[in-house]
Structure formats: structure tokens, C-alpha cells
N, C-alpha and C positions, 0 to 999 in steps of 0.2 A: 617226925619225919615229914618232909615236904612231898606232896603228890605232884606228879608231872602231868596234870590234865589241862588241856587248853580250855580257856574260859569262853572264848568267842569262836565257836565253830560255825562256819558258814552254813546256811540252810541247805545249800546244794549237797553238802556232804551228808547231812541228816536224811534228806530225801533219798539220796543214792543208797545209803545204808538200809533204809526201810525197803526199798525196791529189791535189794539183794536178798534180804531176809525173806521177803514175800515170795520171790521166785524160788528160792531154795525150799521153802515150806510147801509151795505148790507142787514141785517135783516130787518131794518125799510123800506128800499125802496122795498124789496121783498114783504113785507106785504102790503104796500101801493099800489103796482102794482096789487096784487091779489084782494084786496078789490075794488079798483077803476074799474078794468076790470071786476070783478064779477058783480058789480052793472050795468055796461054798458052791460054786456052779458045778464043779466036778462031783461033789457029794450029792447035791440035790437034784440035778437035772440029767437028762439022758441025751438030748439032742445037742449038737454043736451050736446050733443057732441060739438056743436058749442060754447056753454057756456064755456066748458072746454078749448076749443081752444083759446077763447078770454082771459080767465084767464091765460092760459099759456103764451100768448103774453104779457099780462100786467106784469106777473112775470119776464119774460125775459127783458122787458124794464126797470124794476126796478133794476135788477141785472146788466144790461148793464150800466145804468147811474152810479151805484156805482163803477163799474169797471173803468170807465173813470175818475171819481173823485179820486179814490184811486191811480190810476197810475200817475195822476198829482201830488198827494201828495208825492208819493215816488220819483218822479223825482226832487222835490225840495230838496235843500240841507239845 
């Protein structure tokens, strides 16, 4: 059976696809970090300020992990 895959895909489409995947991954990891850290903040801390700090840390960890994965994806050829 013949496969219908284009052989010469312009680089603009490849970069656009990488950006789409990167932004999607960032939103998902940000949300997961906020939710996981929010639950941990409710269990481990008493004050609302510390809960927000823990949630901010979780969100930063999620965005940071996305940054690393996206930079590795863009470094690939």
C-alpha cells in the first residue's frame, strides 16, 4: 500500500507544528503544576499566602519543565 505522506514539507510548517505542541504542553504542565501544588498547599500549609506561594512554585515547575522539553525539541533537526 502506498502512503500519502508529503516528502518535501516546508520548514515553516515544521516550526509551526513545534510551536503548537510547545504551547499546548506549556498550558497542560502549568495547569498540572497549579493543581498539584494547590492540593499540596491545602494539606501542608495553613496561611493563604503560603498556599499561593506553593501554587506559584508548582506553576513555575510546570512551565520550567515545558521550557526544557521545548528547547530540546527545537534543537533537534
